[in-house]
N, C-alpha and C positions, 0 to 999 in steps of 0.2 A: 453505244451507251444505253439502247435501250436492252440489251440482254444484259446488261450490267445491273439495270435498274431492277430489272423482273427481278432477275437470281435474288437480291437482296429481300426483295418482297417474300420471296416463296422461303428464303429463312428464316426472317421473321418469324412468319405464319406458322413453319415447321418447331420454331421454338415454343410457340404458345400455346400449340395443338394439343401439347399431353394434359395440359391445364385444366380443357373444357369448361370454360369461362360460360359457353350458352347451355350447357348442363347442368347449371345449378338451381336452376329453377323448375328444371322439368323433373317430373314423379313419376313413378310406375305403380298404377294403381291395382296391376294385376293378382298382386298379393296381399291384399290387404288385412284378409283375416289372419293371416300369417304374422304380418308386421305389426298388427295390432297384440296379438298373444306375446309376440315376442318383446316388445318395448314394454305390455304389462306386467311379465314376469321378470322383465330387467329392473323394471322401477322398484318392484316390492323386493329383490335383491338389495340395489343400488341405497334407497332409502336408511338404511340401518348406519350403511358404510357410508354413505356420504354424510351424515350428523357425527360419526363417529371419528371420520377423518377431521370434518371440519373442526372438530374441540382438539385433538391430536396436532392439527397444525397450528392452533393458537395456545398449545403446550399448558392443555386441559383447561382454558377457559372457556366456559358453555355459550360466552355466545357466538362463539367458534361455529357452531353448529348449524348456523344461518347461512354464513359465507362457504360451509361445505355443501346444504342444498342450494345456496344459489349457484355453486361452482357446476355443480352435478346438473343443472339444470341449462345454464346458458351454453356450456361447451358441448352437453349431449346433444342440442338441437343445434348447435352452429354449425360443429365438427361436423353430424352427421349430412348437414346441409351440404358443407363445401368440402369435405373430405375425398379421402379416393380409397375407402376401404366401406363397402357400402353397410354390412352385417357390423360392423365394429361401435362397441357402446363405449361412452367417453364420459369421463368425470375422475373424481377428485380417488386415488389410488394410493398402495401402501410406499411406494418407493418417491413418487413425488410430494407426499404427505411428510417424508423420514426429513427432505432436503428443505421442505416448506418451514419445518418444528425447530429445525436450526438456525433458520434464516430468522425466524419470529424471538426465537433467545436472545440472537446478536442484534437486533433492533428495540425490540420491545414496543413494538407501533407496528397496528393493523395495516394502518395508511401504506408504511413503507415495506410491509408484506404484499399489498395489493400491487402496489406500483412496479414490483417487483413480479408479480404474475402477470403484470400489463407487457413489459418490456419483454419477458419473454417469449409472449405472443410475437410480438413485433417480430423478434427475431428468427421465431418458427417460420415465421411468412418468408423474412430473407432466406433462409434457408431452402425453403421449397421454390421458391423462384430461382435461386443457385441453382437447384437440382441436386445438393446434397442426399437425397434420398438414399440413392442407389449405394452409398457408401456402408449402410447397415448391414450387408454382408459380409462386409469386413471385420467383424465382430466375432470371435472363437468361442464356441458353447462352454467351456470350462470358466471364461470370464465374465457370459452369463447365467450359468449357473451357481458361480459362487457371489454373482451381484445381487441373483434374485434370493439366494439365501440368508446373506448378509442381512437384507431388505427385513426379511420375514423376523431373525431375532432380533433388530433393533424393534421394530412394531411390538412385539409381546415384551421386550423390557421398557419399553415407555410405556405401555400399560398399565404398569405394576401399581403405580401410584392410586391409580382409577381404581383399579382392584381392592388394592388396600385399603381403600372407604368403605366398601361395603363387597367383603370378600364372599360371601352368604349369597347376595345377590348375585357377582359374577358366575358365580360355579352354580348355579341353578341356570342361568342363560346358556351357560359352556354345556351343562348337561341335557338341555333341551334339541341345542344344536347336534350333538354328539346322536343323543335318540335319533332323532330326525334324519340323520346318514343312515342309521342301522334300517331305519322304515323303508326308504327309498332316497337316490341318490336325485332323484329328479325335484326333491320337495326344496322350496325355500328356506332351507335352513337354518341361514344368518337371521331371516325374517320373523320366522316361528321362535328362535330363540329370542330376540330381540323382544317379542311381543308375548312369552311365555314369562321373562324376567320382570317387565314390566308391569301385566297384570298381576302378579305374584305380590309386587311392589306396592300398588296401589289398593289391593283389597287386602292383603293379612299383615301391612308392615305391620299395624298395631297387636295384632295376634301373635305376631311371630318375633317375640323380642332380639332372634339371633340375627335378624336382617339387619337390625341396627349397629352390629360392632363391627369394627373395623381395627387393624392390625399396625400395634406400632411396634417400627421393626428396630429401636431401640435395644426391647428388651427382650422381644418375641413374643408379648402379649396382646392380649384384646382389650378391647378398650370401648363400652358402649356411648354411641352417640343419640343425640336428640332426633334427628333427621337425616334422612338420606338423601343426597344431592342428586338434585334433576338437572334436565336439560336448560329448564326454565324458561320463561315466554320467549316466542321465538314472531317476528311481524306477520301477520297476516295479509300482505300485500309488499310489491317490491318498491326498492327504492326507487328516486328517480338518476339516471346514471352521470356518474361526477368522476375528476378527474382526482385521484387520491394525491391527497397534496401533505409534501416532506419538506426539510431545510434544502435550499441549492446545495450545503456543503457536502449531503448524503448521498449525491449522484454519486459520486466515487468511489462509494461501495455497492448501492445499490444495483447500479449498469452493471458489473462483473457478477454479481448475484444474479440477475437477472438473465446473464447468458448461460449459466449454473443451470440454472433453473430448465431453460429453452434445451439442451443441451440434451437431459436427462429426461427430460419431456420426449424429445428427438428419439432418445435408446427404447423406452418402455414403448411408445407407442408404436414404432416400427417394428418392435420385436410382437410386439400384441396383432399387426399386421401379417406380419410372417406365419403367426400360429391361425391366421382365419384363412390364408391362403390352404396350408395342409389341410385345414378343416375342410374347406368347401372346396376345392381342386381350382381355385381362382387364383388371380393373380391383380394384387392391389396396384393403387398407383403411389407410389413412394412419395412424390415430391407433392401432390395433390393432395394424400393426407397431411404433408406438414402445413400447408398453408391452409387447411380447414380446421385442426388443431391452432395455429394461431389465429385465427380470427375466434374460436371460441375462448380462448383463452383473455385474449386481449377483452371483447367485450364483456365477459365474465367478470374480468377485474374492476371495470366501471360500474358493474351493478355491484360491487361487492363479494362478488364471489371468487374462491381461490381454483388456482390452475387444477387443473385433469390433466389425464392420458387416454390411450388406450385402453380397456381392462378387460385381460384375456377373459376372466370367470365371467362376468358382468356378459364378455361379448359369446363366449360360448353359449350360455344360459340362452341368450336371445335367437343363435342358430338352432340350436336344440327343440326349443318350443316353434319355430316357423318362421322365423326372423330374415328378409330374403335381401331387404331393399333399403335405400336411405331413411325411410321412413319409418321404420323399429325402433332407431336412436332418436329421431325425434319425437317418437311417441313415446319413448319414457323419458323426457326431459318435460315435456308438456304433464305428464302425470306427475310428477315431483311438482311441479308449478302448480296445479292444482292441490296436493296436499299444504302447502303453502299456503293456497289463498281459502282453505274450508278447512282445512283439520289439526293445524296448529295448537290448538289448544291439547288436543291428545298429545299431541309428541312433544311439547311440551312437559310432561308428565315421565318420559323418558328417562330410569336411574340412568345417571353415570358410568354408574358400575353395569349396567347392561349392555351399554355402549363399550365397555373394555373387555366384556368376555365375548362379545362378538368379533371384536379385534385379534382377540386374543385367538381365537379359534380360526379368524382366516390368515393369521398369520402360519399357526398351523399348516392350516391348506397350502399356503405358499410356499412352503419348506419343500423342498426337492432331497428324499431320501435317497433316488435312483444312484447319483454322483458319488453319495458317501457308500453304498452299498457294495458299488463296485471299481469303489478305489484301489484295491487291490491291485486289481487286471489293469487298470490306469495306466498308460506311461509314468514315469515319476513325474517328468516336465510338468505336462497336464496337470496331473495331482495338484503339484506345487502351484499353479497359476491359479486351481479353482480353490483354493484353501487359502491363497496369497489374497485372491480378493475377496471373500466371505469375511477374512480377518477386517481386513485394510477397512470395507463398507461397514462393521461394528465397531472399529475404536479410532477412525480417523472420520473420514468421508466418503459419500457416494461418490464424486466427481472422482475425488483421487483413486479411489478402489476401481474405477474403470480405464482410467488413464496409466496406473499402474499396472492393471492386468493386460492389459491391450501392449503396453512397451515389453512385458516379459514374455506377452504371447508372439510379439515382434522379433524378438531375440532370438525364440525356439525357432521361427518359424526359417530366420537368418540364417542359423546356424544346422536347419536339419536340409534348405535347400542347398545352401554353399557346398555339401557335400556333392562336388561333380562328381558325375560317373566318368573312370579316365578309362578308356578299354584297348588294352594292348591286340593288337593285329591279330598273334598269336591264338587269341580267345574269341575272334571271330570266327565264324560260317565263313569257311575256304573254298566250302564245294562249289561256286561260280567264279573260280579264277584254277584256268590253267595251270598246272603242276609246273609247268618249265617257267611261266612267269615268277611265280612262286619263289624257284628256284634263283631265278636273276633277282630276284629283291633281295635275296640272302646273300648272293655274292657279292652285290652292289652295295650292300646297308642301306637297305631301307625301310623304315620303319613307319606303318601306318597306325597313327593312334586317332578312334573314334571318340569324339566328347560328347556328352551328355549332360544336358538339363540347361538354365539358365548360367550364365557368363556375368556374372556382377560384383560387386566390390564385396560381398559375402561369402563368392567362392573361388575367388581370383587367385589369393594367398596359395590353397591348397590345390589348385589347378598347375598353378606355375612349380608349386614344388614337386607335383607326381613327374610333370613333364621334366624335370630337371634329371631324372633318370635314364631318361633316352638321350644317346648321342650317337645317333647313326651320320651317315654320310647324308642321307634328305630324309625327312620328318615329314611325313603329310600328316597334316591335322583334318580330320573327315570333321566338317560343323553342320552337319543336317539335322545333327541330335542339339546343336543348340537354339534352344527358344527365342532367347533376348540374348542382348548382351549390351551392356551399358561402356564409359567413362574407362572404369577401372577394368575392365576383362578386355578392353580394347589394347589396354595400354598393356595388360598383361601377353597380350598377343606381341607386342612390339618388342618386350622384353627377352622374351623366347626367341625373336626373328635375330635380335642382337646379339643374344648369346652364342647362336648358333652361327651366325655370319662370322663372327668373332673366329670361329675355329673351322673356317672356310667350309661351312655347311648349308644344306639348301632346306629351305621353309616352304612347302605348300600348303595351300588352304584353297578345300575343296568342300563342294555340296551347301553353300553359304545359304539361308533364305534370304528374302529381300533387304528385309527390316536390317538384318544383321549385316549384309552388304554394306548397306550406305553409310550403319556407325561406321565401319573398318575404313570406307574412302573418307568419310568427312573427318577422320583421325588421320589422315596420309599415310597410313600403312603400304598403300600400293608400292608410294616413293621407295620408301625402303626396301619392301621385298623384291618389288619387281613384276610391272603388268602384266607378263607371262606365266605366273605361279601362282594362279588363280583358275585352274582347271575347273570345271563342270561339276564333273562328280570324281566318285571313286577311281575305277576304269580308268578315267580319261588321267587320273594322277599319278595313278601308277603307272600308268604308258609313258606320259611325259617323263616323271622322275627314273624311269630304265632310261630313256632316248639321251637325258641331260648327262647322265653319266655312261653312256657308249659316244658321247660327243656327236649327238646326233642334231641334224638343225630343225630349228621349232617347226611345227606344222601350222597350216594353214587351218586344219582342225580345231584346233586350241583355242583359236577366236570366236568359231564358231557356237551357238549354244542353241539346243533343240527348240527353245520357245522363244526364240527371234527367228526361225524360219518359217515363211509363208508362202507355198507352192499356190498355182493354179489362182492368183490375184485377178479378178478381175477389174483392172481400172480403165479409165477414161481417158486419162490426164495424167501427166506427169505429178503434178501436185497432189493426187492422192495418193500416188504412191511415198511420197515422203509424210504426209501426215499420219499413212497407216502407220510405217515403218517408227515414226514417233513417239505415237501412241503403244506401240510396241515394247520400247525402250523403258518410257517413264512408265509402264504398267511392271517393266521387273527390275524398277530400281536403277539403273543406267545412265539415267538421262533425268535431271532437276526439274530443268525450265525448258519445256516444251517450246515454247513460242522464240526464245533464244535459240534453241535448238533448230527450230523451221529456218527462222532468218539466216543463219549461218550456213545451212543447206544452201538454201537460193539464192544467197550472195555469192557464193564459191560457183555455182550453174551460172551464172552472169557474165564471172572473172574468165572464165575459161570452161571447155567442154570437160567432161569427167567421164566419157566414156571410151573405152578401151579397145574398141573393135571387136569381130567375131559377135556380136552381139549382146554383150557385156558392159555394162556402166556402175563406175564405183564413186560415186556420192561422198563425200565426207563432212564431217563436221567437226572442228579443234575450238572448242571452246570452254568456258568455266560452265554451259550449262548441262555438262555430263560430267560422270568420274571419268578418273583419269584411266581406269583399267580398258584397253582396246578389246572392242569386240565387234561383230560383223553381222549387221542387221540383212540375211539374206532373204530378197523375194524373189518369187521366179515367176513371169508373168502369165495370164491365159490365154492372150493374144495378145501382141505388140500394139502400139500406141502410134495413133498418124503423129509425125514431125518428132518423135523420139528417134533417133536415127545415133548409129555412131560413124566415126569419123571415115570408118570404109564403107558406110552405106548401109549395112546389115541393121534391120531393125531391131532396137533394145528387148531382148527376152530375158535375161538377166542383171538382177542389182543387187551388187557387194557396197551397201550404205555402211561406213567406217566410221564408229564412233570413238573416239579417243582421247576426250574434255582436251587437255592443254598438253598432251603425252604426245610429243613430235618425234621423237624416237620409236618410241614403238608403231606409231601413225607408218610412218616409213618402214617398219620392218613387214608391216602389213599390209603394206601395198609392193611390195617386192616379193612377198610371197603369192599373193593373186598374178600379178604379173607372170611369175613362172610355171604356175601350174598351168594357167588360163592359156598359155601360149602352144601348150599341147592339144591336138585335137582330139585324140583320146578320151581325154578330161572331158572337152568340152561335149564330146559325143553322150558320155554319160552321163552329164547335168541335165541333156535333153529327153534323156530314156528314164530320167531319176523319177518316182512316183510318189514315194516317203519322204518325212523328214530322215529319217534313218539312213534311207540311199542317198540322201546329201552328204551327210556326214561322214558316211562309208566312202563318196566316191575321194573326198579330200585326206582320208586316215588311208586309206590306199594306196594314192598318189605318192603320198610321203613315204610310205614302206618299199614301194619300188623305185622311190629316187634314191631309198637309201641303200637298195642292193645294187643298182646302177653303178 
């Protein structure tokens, strides 16, 4: 009982250990200067994006700027403090804002939007504790690239309305961003562009009438407006946290929307974390990052801020300017908070068209040209996934785009991996097989088929179709190349066996991995094929097939596995021998229930002696604790054990432990073979002289050959 409780405690501690709760309030100040510079530079870049994405999230409403700033502040500080990617800068991003815009248009209520962000944060925390972070690795590159480019197109298109209100202000902003890029890539170009557009508007709007013109898309003409749209008043203090209030009836729509936002945040954040890993040669903690993002988004919503995600551009700027620890992200959030507390009058004068220019240039920067340039060289299936994901993102919605992209990629993967390799024996390297053996195989029509790859529902049809072309007397399936098998694959093998047996043909399965062997046995295939038709490897399978065709008797060596042979075992008690044997059989997949297997062994020892004489003991277990494939666990003792003697008085030196499950017929056959072999002094002498596992197997293989000659 004590041991069980201790195990549970260890398991619980292991589960929570990766979240590093005790590290949440610990800080590393060794890189304070670099973290401060990284946080400051990231804040300069984040400011215009937070304002712009906040307005975009509320479908162009200038009051959304506050929600964007609050989101950048609280997600930036809290996601850095509790997250699992130290250099990550979190805040409103293009992908997240696009879906928030769609939600705002649907509900027309800022409270509904904030409640959805709150629920999304709670979902992300749950995802982290459920350890779902590892699944980010299954998203293929074509889906990521198509998704990113689709978001870039959407952001650009959604800014056309704000752009058209003061196109020349937006163009000035974009021009300064472009010039900053030409001067130096290290400059905070988005901030420079925003500052230039704002300053030109503030000081020259009355002197340059052109800045007041807007575009009328109905007749493609310019119309002069009296004023230029500005962000407007921004509160210079934080509101008290409050739960967003909505009608109870709206919850049935709000909760699914919250899950969609959480899923998108999951994708965008962890993809950004993967980029950080590549740039810094580190490894982030996905599950902890999800918890940190969830905490940040939930708290931000309570203060009136929109949800954010890990931001690749801001994060890379943070890394390049010296940020290394979570302090950099927290400093970025604190600096943005100081903007609200001290610089809101200046922020209020920012033109909406300038923000549109910033977001349009950000969208251009997001757009990846590389996949398009290489589309001719890309496999057509991957190119189709990329284009389809991008188009669905633009013309439908982001979640559908990801799901459709993943579904297409899954079908492509199944199709590719389903092309199972079936290699005829004649195409294999025959140099290791003696010519006389090959000649016997041809004489007796023995065919060997090597199977490569996973045998699952996607490959089973192709597998059975290819195998149907081989109708030999004995078909050997070399399964060492099968990495995994599912129920469909096992049924496919069963169908091949049934078809061959209907024609009085034999099927041998050899070289199975442990996990494949377990599935085969659970499906009951040994009962249909016969427990002796599972040779350990290809040479044994070929030898077994030839011997079967020449009407030879089964060999004891066929039931002995090299990984179940232990020589010079130093044991003090008989129980140690049984426990070691059980451990070996469990490890190799022949025994499922160690406790039941040992209980059965001990019970049979109490019922009647299992010693044969000549220093040989034959303990055995026949129960549901093991597979029905008959195997022998052979142990040669280093020295005899006191009290463990045979019926003839000889101390036990050799133990043949038979594992046969509930296969009585196979057990009796094996017992008979052991008795026949060990009844000869020559065999016992060779066993005493054997030094290696190969020597032991050779003893019984040679014994079989000699018995045939006689």
